[in-house]
BALUMKOL-902694 format. One record per atom (N, C-alpha, C): residue in one letter; x, y, z. Coordinates in steps of 0.05 Angstrom, whole numbers, plus 5000, padded with zeros to 4 digits. Layout:
N
aXYZ/...
***
This chain:
511
m466945425196/m469545545187/m469745505157/r470145725143/r470345695114/r473345695105/s473945525087/s476645515077/s477145735057/i479745775050/i480345975030/i478945915004/k478845654997/k477545584972/k474645674971/i473245624994/i470445704995/i470246004994/l471946145007/l471946435007/l472146544979/l473546404961/l474046494934/l472346354913/s470246224922/s468746054903/s467346214881/t466946474885/t465546634866/t467446774846/c470046724848/c471946854830/c471346774801/l471746964783/l471346904755/l473846764743/l476146894746/l478646774736/l480746814758/l481746604769/l483346614793/l485846774791/l487146764768/l489746884766/l489947144750/i487647274746/i487747514730/i488147754748/a487547744773/a487847974791/a489047884817/a489848084833/a491148014858/a489247904878/s486647934874/s484647794890/s482047784874/c480147624883/c477847564867/c475247624881/n475247634907/n472747644922/n471647924923/k469147964915/k467948224916/k467448304945/k466948114963/k466348174990/k468948255004/l469248505012/l471748595023/l472148505051/d470048485067/d470348405094/d470748105096/v471948015117/v472247735122/v471347665150/d470347425153/d469547345180/d471847355199/t471247425224/t473447435244/t475047185245/n473646955241/n475046705243/n475746585215/a475746755195/a476346665168/a479246615163/m480346435180/m483146355177/m483146105160/a485546025152/a485745795135/a484845545150/n483345375137/n482145145150/n483944905144/e484444735164/e486044495160/e484744305140/d482044335136/d480744155117/d481044245088/t482344475084/t482844565057/t484444355042/e483744305017/e485044095002/e487644194990/w489544014988/w492244064977/w493043834959/k491243764941/k491643524925/k492543574896/s492343834887/s492843884859/s493844164854/l494744214830/l495444484822/l493044674825/d490644584820/d488344754823/d487944844852/d488444664870/d488244724899/d490244944907/t492744904899/t494745104906/t494145374893/r493145364869/r492545614855/r490345774870/s488245644877/s486045784891/s486945874919/n488545704933/n489345784960/n491446004959/l493146014939/l495046234936/l493546494932/i491646494913/i490246744908/i488446814932/g487746614948/g486246664972/g487846844991/v490446794993/v492046965011/v492047255001/y492347284974/y492247554963/y489447684969/a487347524966/a484647634970/a484247734999/l485247575018/l485047655046/l486647905051/f488947935039/f490548175043/f489148425031/r488048395008/r486648624996/r484348705015/a482948515026/a480748575044/a481748725069/a484148645079/a485248775102/a485749075098/l486549145073/l487149425067/l484649575058/a482849445044/a480749595030/a478249645048/t477649465066/t475149485081/t475149755096/n472949895093/n472450165105/n474550365096/n475950305074/n478150485065/n480250515087/d480750305103/d482550325125/d485450395116/y486250315093/y488950365083/y489550665085/w487550835077/w487951125078/w487451235105/m485851115121/m485451205149/m488051185164/w489450955161/w491950915175/w494151095164/g494351125138/g496751245127/g496451535116/e493951615109/e493651875095/e492352085113/l490352005129/l488752205142/l489952325168/r491152155184/r492152255210/r494252475206/n493552715217/n495352945216/n496053005187/g494252945168/g494852965140/g493953225127/d493853225101/d493053465086/d490053495082/f488553275086/f485753285081/f484253375106/v481953505101/v480153575123/v477353455116/s475753415136/s473153285132/s471053505129/t469153455111/t466953645107/t464753605129/t463853355131/t461653305150/t462053055167/r463852875160/r464152615174/r465852645199/a464552615222/a465952645247/a467952425252/d467452185242/d469351965246/d471952015231/l471852125207/l474252185192/l475752425205/k474252615215/k475552835229/k477052745254/a475852545268/a477252435292/a479952315284/v480052175262/v482652055253/v484552285245/i483552475231/i485252705222/i486452845246/d484852875267/d485753015292/d487252835311/g487552575305/g488952395322/g487352315347/d484752355346/d482952275368/d482151985363/l484051795366/l483651525357/l482051355376/n481451455400/n479651305418/n476851405416/a476251575397/a473551675394/a471651435388/s469151465397/s467251245395/s465751255368/y466851125348/y465551105322/y466050815312/a463950705299/a464150425290/a466550385271/t467050585253/t469250555234/t471950545249/l472250695270/l474750695285/l474950435301/d472750335312/d472850085327/d473749865309/e472749855285/e473449645266/e476449665258/m477349905252/m480149925242/m482249895264/k481449905289/k483349855310/k483849555315/s482449385300/s482749105302/s484749005281/w486548825289/w488448715270/w487648445259/r485148375263/r484248105257/r484548035227/r484048225210/r484348165181/r487248105173/f489148245186/f491848185179/f492647905190/f491647825212/f492347565222/f490847345207/a488647405194/a487547215175/a489347175152/v490647385142/v492647365121/v494947185130/i495947245154/i498347105164/i497746815168/n495346755179/n494646475183/n494346315157/a493146445137/a492846315111/a495546275098/a497346465102/a500146435092/a501546215106/n501246195132/n502545985148/n501645705138/l499045685134/l497945425125/l498945355097/f499145555079/f500145505052/f502945395053/i504645525069/i507445445071/i507645165082/e505945095101/e506044835114/e504944605096/r502944665080/r501544455067/r501844435036/s502644645023/s502544654994/s504244444981/s506344354994/s508044154981/s506643884977/e504343844991/e502843604987/e501743584959/a501343814946/a500243814919/a502343734898/l504743684906/l506743594887/l506143324876/v504243184887/v503342924876/v502142964848/d501143204843/d500143274816/d502443334798/p502843174777/p505243224760/p505243494746/r502943624744/r502843894733/r504144104751/y504144044777/y505144234797/y508144174802/t509744334789/t512644284790/t513944394815/t516244304821/t517744404844/t518344704841/l518944794817/l519445074813/l516945244818/n514745144807/n512145284812/n511645304842/h512045084856/h511645084885/h513445274900/d516045274892/d517945454905/d517145744901/v516345814877/v515546094872/v512946164887/d511145974889/d508646024904/d509346084933/v511045914945/v511745944973/v513246214977/a514946284958/a516346544960/a514446774961/q512346764944/q510346974944/q508946994971/v508246764982/v506746765007/v508546855030/r511046775030/r512946875051/r513147185049/a513247285025/a513347575021/a510747715031/l508547595025/l505947705034/l505747695064/r506647485077/r506647465106/r508447675118/a510847715107/a512647925116/a511348205113/w510048245091/w508748505086/w506548545106/a504948345112/a502848365132/a503948435159/y506148305167/y507348375193/y508448655193/f509648745171/f510649015169/f508349215173/m506149155160/m503849335162/m502849365191/i502549135205/i501449145232/i503449265252/v506049225247/v508049345264/v507949655261/r507749745236/r507550035232/r505050155245/i502950005245/i500350105256/i500250075286/w501049845297/w500649785326/w503149755342/g505449745330/g507949705345/g508449415352/d508749345377/d509049075386/d506448925381/v506548685369/v504248525364/v504848225368/p502848055370/p503447765371/p504947675346/f506647475350/f508347375329/f507747075325/i506547005303/i505546735299/i506546645271/t507846415271/t508846305246/t507846025240/n505945935256/n504645675251/n501645725246/s500345545232/s497545575226/s495845455248/y493345555250/y491545455270/y488745435258/d487345225264/d484645175254/d482745265276/g481545505274/g479845605295/g481045865306/q480945905332/q481946145344/q484946125348/f486246355346/f489146365351/f489646315381/p491946215388/p492646185416/p492946455429/a492446465455/a492546715470/a495446775478/i496946865459/i499746935465/i500047235466/g502147325480/g502547605483/g504047725459/k504847975463/k506148125442/k509148045440/s510248075417/s513148065413/s514148335405/d516748385411/d517948645406/d517948695376/k517248935368/k517049005340/k519748975325/s521949025339/s524548995326/s525148705318/v524248515335/v524548235328/v522848155304/i520448265302/i518748205280/i519748325254/l520748575255/l521848705231/l524348565221/a526048465240/a528348305232/a527448055217/y525347925227/y524247695214/y523247765186/c521847985184/c520748075158/c523048105138/e525148235146/e527448275128/e528648005119/k529047825138/k530147565131/k528347415112/e525747425116/e523847285099/e523747405071/l523847665069/l523747805043/l526347755027/i528647745040/i531047675026/i530947395015/a529947215031/a529746935021/a527746914998/a525547055000/a523547044979/a524547174953/a525947394956/a526947544933/a528847374916/d530347194929/d532147024914/d530746834896/i528146784900/i526646594884/i524646724866/l523646954873/l521547084858/l522547174831/p520847154810/p521647264784/p521047564782/f522147684762/f521447964756/f518747984743/q517947774728/q515347764715/q514347474715/y511747444712/y510547174712/y509447114684/g509846864675/g508746774650/g510346854625/v512846914629/v514646994606/v516146744597/l515946674572/l517046424562/l520046404566/d521546624563/d524446604565/d525546734590/d523846754611/d524746874636/d526946694648/p529146804657/p531346634667/p530646514694/i528746624709/i528146524736/i525746334735/l523646414721/l521146254720/l520246244691/p521646074674/p520946064646/p518245924641/g516846014620/g514445884612/g511946004625/l509745874619/l507145964630/l507045924660/y505446094673/y505146064702/y502145994707/y501645764718/y498945664721/y497445684694/t498745604673/t497745594646/t497245864633/y498046074646/y497546344635/y500146484628/g500046664609/g502246834601/g502347094615/l504247264607/l504747514620/l502247694622/s500647704600/s498447894599/s496347844621/r496347604633/r494347544654/r495147674681/f497647744684/f498447824711/f498948124715/e500348244696/e500648534696/e501248644724/n503348524736/n504348624762/n502248594785/t500548394783/t498648354805/t499848164826/l502048024819/l503347844838/l505947964847/i506847884870/i509348004881/i511747914865/s513148104855/s515548044839/s518048084855/r520348024843/r522848064857/r523248364863/n522548534845/n522848824850/n521048904873/a518548794874/a516748864895/a517848784922/a519148554923/a520348454949/a522548644958/y524148744939/y526248934946/y525049204954/a522949284942/a521549534951/a520649514980/l519449274986/l518649235014/l521049235033/l523149105025/l525549105041/l526549385047/a526449555027/a527249835031/a525549975052/h523049915052/h521250045072/h521549925100/v521949665101/v522449545127/v524949665140/a526949705124/a529449825134/a529050115141/a527550265125/a527150555130/a525650595156/w523650425161/w522050455186/w523750425211/q525950265208/q527750225230/q530050425231/g530250595210/g532350785208/g534950665199/h534850435185/h537250295175/h537750395146/y538750635144/y538850755117/y540950645099/a543050535110/a545050395092/a543750165078/d541950025091/d540449805079/d538449905059/v537050125066/v535150255048/v536550315021/d538950435023/d540450505000/d540850264981/v541650044993/v542249804977/v539649684965/y537549664981/y535049534971/y533749714950/a533549974955/a532350144935/a533950154909/q536550154912/q538250164888/q537849914871/y537249694884/y536749444869/y534349484850/v532249604861/v529849664844/v530549854822/l532050054828/l532750254807/l534550134785/d536049934793/d537749794773/d536249594756/n533949504766/n532549274753/n529649324745/y528749574748/y525849624743/y524949554715/s526849584696/s526049524668/s525449234664/n526649064681/n526048774680/n523248704687/s521848894700/s519048864706/s517249034689/n518349134666/n516849304647/n515949574659/m517349664679/m516649924691/m518150154678/y517050394681/y518450634672/y517450864688/y518851094687/y517951334702/y515551454689/l513551514705/l510951614696/l511051904688/s509751974667/s509152254661/s506952334680/t506452594682/t504152684699/t501552584688/d501252564661/d498852454649/d498552164657/d500652004657/d500551724665/d499551704694/l500451894711/l499751884739/l496851954744/t495752134729/t493052244736/t490852174716/d491552054694/d489451974675/d487751744686/p485051744681/p483351524691/p484251254681/a485551244658/a486650994648/a489650964651/g490751114671/g493551114677/g494350914697/v496250984714/v497450784733/v495450674753/f493350834760/f491450734779/f489250564767/y489250544741/y487450374727/y488250084732/a486349904737/a486949644747/a488449464728/r488049504702/r489249314683/r491149454664/g493249304655/g494849404633/g497149594641/d497749614667/d499849794675/d501849644694/y504249604684/y506249464700/y507549644721/n506849904721/n508150094739/n507050084767/q505049914772/q504249864800/q506249664812/l508349774823/l510549614833/l509549414854/l507749504871/l506549334892/l503849444900/g501749284898/g499149374905/g497049174898/f494449254898/f492249084894/f490249214874/n489349054855/n487549154835/n484649094842/f482849244830/f479949194829/f479149204800/v478748984787/v478348974759/v475348994753/y474649204739/y471849254733/y470549024717/g471948914698/g470848704681/g470448444696/h471648414720/h471348164735/h469348194758/g467848414758/g465848454779/g467048514806/e469448624807/e470748674833/e470248954844/t468649114830/t468149384838/t465249414845/g464649634858/g461849694866/g461549974874/t459050044882/t458450324889/t459050374919/s459850174934/s460350214963/s462850394966/g464750374947/g467150534948/g469350424966/e468950194978/e470950084995/e473450004979/g475750104988/g478150054973/g478850274953/h477250484953/h477650694932/h477450974946/l479651114946/l479751384958/l477651564945/e477051514919/e475151694905/e472451704918/s471651494933/s469051494946/s468951714967/w471151804977/w471352024996/w471952294982/t473452294961/t474652544951/t473152664927/l471852494911/l470552604887/l467752714893/a466952904877/a464353034879/a463853184853/a461653324851/a460953474828/a463253674822/p463953714797/p462553624772/p463353354762/l465153204776/l466152944766/l464152724770/i462752724792/i460552534798/i458252694809/t455952554813/t453552694821/t453452774850/k455352674866/k455452744895/k455853044898/p454253174915/p454553464917/p457153564928/k458253434948/k460853514959/k462353274970/p464953284971/p466553054980/p466453025010/d467252795019/d467452745048/d469952875059/i472152885043/i474653005051/i475753165027/y477353365033/y478553525012/y481053665023/v482753765005/v485153905012/v484554205010/p484654355032/p483954635031/p485954795013/v485055025004/v486655184986/v489255274999/n489255345024/n491755435037/n493855215038/i492954955041/i494854735041/i495854685013/i494054704994/i494854674966/i497054874959/n496555124965/n498455334959/n501155304973/a501055214998/a503455175014/a505054935005/t503654734993/t505054484985/t506154504957/f504654614938/f505554634910/f506554924906/t509054954909/t510255224909/t511555304883/d511855114865/d513155174839/d510855224819/r510755464807/r508655524788/r508555344764/m510855224758/m510955054734/m510254754740/d509654694765/d509054424773/d506554324757/q506854104743/q504654004726/q502453884742/r502953804767/r500853694784/r498953904794/f500054134802/f498454364808/f500354604807/g499554804791/g501055054789/g499355244773/i500355474768/i498955674753/i500055684725/d498355634705/d499255644677/d500155924670/t502655944661/t503856204656/t502656344632/l501256184614/l500156304590/l497356424595/n495656284610/n492956384614/n492356454643/g494256404661/g493756484689/g491856294704/l491056074691/l489155894704/l490655664719/p489455554740/p490855334754/p490755084737/r492854924739/r492854664726/r491154464742/t489954284728/t487854124741/t488553824744/a491153754742/a491853474744/a491153354771/y491553504793/y490953404819/y488353504831/f487553744822/f485253874835/f483353984814/t480753934818/t478654054802/t477154254819/n476254474807/n474754684821/n476454814843/y478954874836/y480754994855/y479655254866/n478255414849/n477255674857/n474655664872/a473555414875/a471055384890/a471655374920/e469555374936/e469855364965/e471155104974/i470454884960/i471654624966/i472854514941/p475554524939/p476854404915/p476554104916/i476453974893/i476153684891/i478853564885/f479653374902/f482153234897/f481553014876/s482553064852/s481752894829/s484152754817/k486352734831/k488752594821/k487952304815/i486452174833/i485651894829/i482651904822/k481951814799/k479151844790/k478451624769/v478751374776/v478251154758/v475351064762/l473651134743/l470851074744/l470150854724/g468650654732/g467950434714/g470450304704/d470550254678/d472850114666/d474850314656/g475850484674/g477850684666/g476750924653/g474250984656/g472951214643/g472651444662/t470951634654/t470451874669/t467551924674/d465851744667/d462951774670/d462251734699/g461451944713/g460951924742/g457951904749/q456351824729/q453451814735/q452851614757/f454251384756/f453651174776/f455951144797/a458151284793/a460351284812/a461151004820/v461750844800/v462950574805/v465950604802/y467450544824/y470250594824/y471850334819/s474150364807/s475750124801/s478750184803/s479550384818/s482350444821/s483850234838/a486450214833/a488050024848/a489050154874/i489549994894/i491050084917/i494050034911/i495550254909/i498350234902/i500050294927/f501450094936/f503250134959/f505750274951/s506950194928/s509350314919/s509450314888/r510850514878/r511450524849/r514250644846/l515250654822/l518050724817/l518750994828/e516951194825/e517551464835/e517751464866/e516151304879/e516151294908/e518851174917/i519750964905/i522250834913/i524651024906/t524451174885/t526551364878/t526851574900/l524651674910/l524751874931/l525551754957/l524951494962/l525951364986/l528951334984/k529951274961/k532951254957/k534151524962/a532951744952/a533952014958/a534052064988/e531951985001/e531852025031/e534151885044/a534651625036/a536851475048/a539551615043/d539951695018/d542451815011/d542952085024/a540852235028/a541052485043/a541952435072/v540652235085/v541452165112/v544352075113/l545151915093/l547851805093/l549951995082/n548952245074/n550652445062/n551852365036/k550452195021/k551252124994/k549652304975/i550552544972/i548952764960/i549252764929/n551752754920/n552252794892/n552652524877/g552952544851/g553352314834/g550752224821/v551052034803/v548751944787/v546651824805/n547451674826/n545551544844/n545251694870/g546151934872/g546052084897/g543352214902/a543052324926/a540452444934/a539552664915/l541352834907/l540653054889/l539552954862/a540952764851/a540052654825/a537352524827/m536852374849/m534252244852/m532052444856/l532452644873/l530452854877/l529853004852/n531953094838/n531553254814/n530253094791/l530752834790/l529452664770/l526452694773/i525352674797/i522552684801/i521552974797/r522953164808/r522153444805/r521953524776/n523953454760/n523953534732/n521853384716/k521253134724/k519052984711/k516353124714/r516153274736/r513553404742/r513653704734/g515753784720/g515854054710/g517054254729/e517954164753/e519154344772/e522054394765/s523054614775/s525854674772/s527454504791/s530054474786/s531754314803/s532054434831/y532854264849/y533054354877/y534854594881/n533954784897/n535455024903/n535155064933/a537355044948/a537255054977/a536055314987/t536555534973/t535555794981/t532455794981/v531355674960/v528455664957/v527155434972/d528455194971/d527254954980/d528054855008/g529954995020/g530754915047/g532854685046/t533154555068/t535054335069/t534354115050/l536253955042/l535753735023/l533653545034/i533953465059/i532053275070/i529253395071/d528953655076/d526353785076/d525253775048/a526853825028/a525953835000/a525053554991/i526453345000/i525753074992/i522953005004/f522553055029/f519952995041/f517753175030/a518353425022/a516353595010/a515553484983/e517553364968/e516953244942/e515252994946/r515852834966/r514152594972/r511352684978/r511052904993/r508353004999/r506853074974/r508153204955/r506753274929/r506253024912/e508352874908/e508152644889/e506252434899/l506152374925/l504752154935/l502152224949/m501252474946/m498752564959/m496452374951/g495052284972/g492752104967/g493551814964/e496051744968/e496851464964/e497551314990/g496851435013/g497151295038/g499851325052/w501351535045/w504051555056/w504351785076/r502551975078/r503052225092/r503852185121/w502352015136/w502951975164/w505651845168/y506151625154/y508651485157/y511051655150/d510751825129/d512852005121/d513452205144/q511352305156/q511852495178/q513352365202/v512652115207/v514051975228/v517051945221/r517551845197/r520451805190/r521852075189/y520552285179/y521852545177/y522552645205/n520852615224/n521352715251/n523252535267/k523452275259/k525552115271/k528252215262/i528452325238/i530952425227/i531452705238/t529452885237/t529953175242/t529053265270/k527053135281/k525853215307/k524853505305/k523853595282/k523053875279/k520253935290/d518453735289/d515753775299/d515653665327/p515453835347/p515453745375/p513153555382/v510853595369/v508553435375/v508953145366/i509853115340/i510252845330/i512752715343/t514752875349/t517152775363/t516352655390/k514552795404/k513652695430/k512052435426/l510352435405/l508852185400/l510651955395/i512851995380/i514751785374/i515951685400/e516751865418/e518051795443/e516151645462/q513651715461/q511651595480/q510151365468/g510651295443/g509151075430/g506451155420/g505951415418/g503351515409/g503051505378/i505151435364/i504851405335/i503351155328/y503050975347/y501650725341/y498750745349/w497150585337/w494250595342/w493550435367/p491350525380/p490350355402/p489250085391/i489249885408/i488349615400/i485349595406/a483849465388/a480949445391/a480249295417/a478049385429/a477049255453/a476448965449/s475448895425/s474848615419/s477248445420/v479548545411/v482048395411/v482948355440/l482848565456/l483648555484/l481948355499/a479348355494/a477448175508/a478047885501/a478847835476/a479247565467/a481947445477/n483747625485/n486447525492/n487447695516/t487247585540/t488047735564/t491047755566/n492647625549/n495547655549/n496447895533/i494548035522/i495248285507/i494248525522/q495948715526/q495248965539/q494949195519/q493349385526/q493049625509/q495649765506/n496149875482/n498550045478/n498450265499/a500650295514/a500650455539/a499750745534/y500550855512/y499951135507/y496951195508/w495350995500/w492451035497/w490850955522/n492150875543/n490750785567/n489051005580/n489951245579/n488551465592/n487651675573/k487451605547/k486651805527/k483651775522/
***
């Protein structure tokens, strides 16, 4: 059994990124070890970043983050990969190694167990005079938020899951599932408690919540790689939205909108969104409200492409790969980007050519989705196709559109903070005209259409369709999946074999 410290022994600088380990996969039993030391500030530092590292692995391995959130019933189609096509088509019981792996929740429970151990044991390091009570409290708040985020992720993916809040050295106990509503209520409670302690920024000398250096480093070392107070509220908004608690979504999202400047965030221009050195670049951008970096200079990137959508979407002329694994067909592009002035994709009114912010080679047989294209250290040289883009769970534009969604459901349409203002803020930032019901349909339709455009390739498409159909019930296929539990993934055979108290999600028993 390896401890978190051993797992991270190859890190170059522990607190520069949200995780340090180049190896994305983790051993099935790579849970926190009771032998892990808790004697000093150095121990808590390495174990804290260990939790972040395990979480990044849970999302990045096999590009699972996009398999779960972007591909199923999404805008992308597969060129040659049958396993990706199976996910796109919702054939989740198809026999492919990639699907077998992603049906297992073991990586998330590695995160949860490491978090549980940190919460239980980290106070022992207070014997080190360098490790202050405030430092400890902020560390524990981060870990509580990470644990809540991990539970939110697995509930969105699998529905009812085991609920464990104690650490174990070795195998988890064979306990059954808990109701997803109980777990989500716990997530909300934990995030509220954590948010009360978390700072807006780390390492700021005059910060009112956490003044001074953090683990001997200043602000430039962190650059939004650690969970902030704003990030906790963004998570709260999504926990509430998944449950349909839109009055709470409105409050939590508004908190972020009222305080984003405290975390050095601002609304992105289209160039900021799509430039190789823009928001998806791993360093120097505070606008990654919540996510995980892969820092090129720290040896965290590689040619495997795990954790980088570009490994599937980019091809010639951007890199030497002849064609992408997945792409967005022209008919979907045209149906999605309907405003000719849209800076992400539209037709330039001066020369009649398509804009290339989101797509390269639009007029070719296979357009290249090039919105995210961070090669090497934020460059564009695709000779070796070394990717270093961040996995971004949320950013300011995403939370603004979630606030618009909540306000539309609550019929809070007008006013500075109403649904119309939030929607038009994003539309106008991207060069689109303001919302027009005659052209754009109902307000809730227009909000989700804008999320589709703005967040394409960021892992939201499937979850947005689920929430949209919980509200509108317009798609009979997805509405039926919601009613029958088919929105959740089947559970891996290896998980079922290891714990006979867990049954397969009923929808998938005969599929």
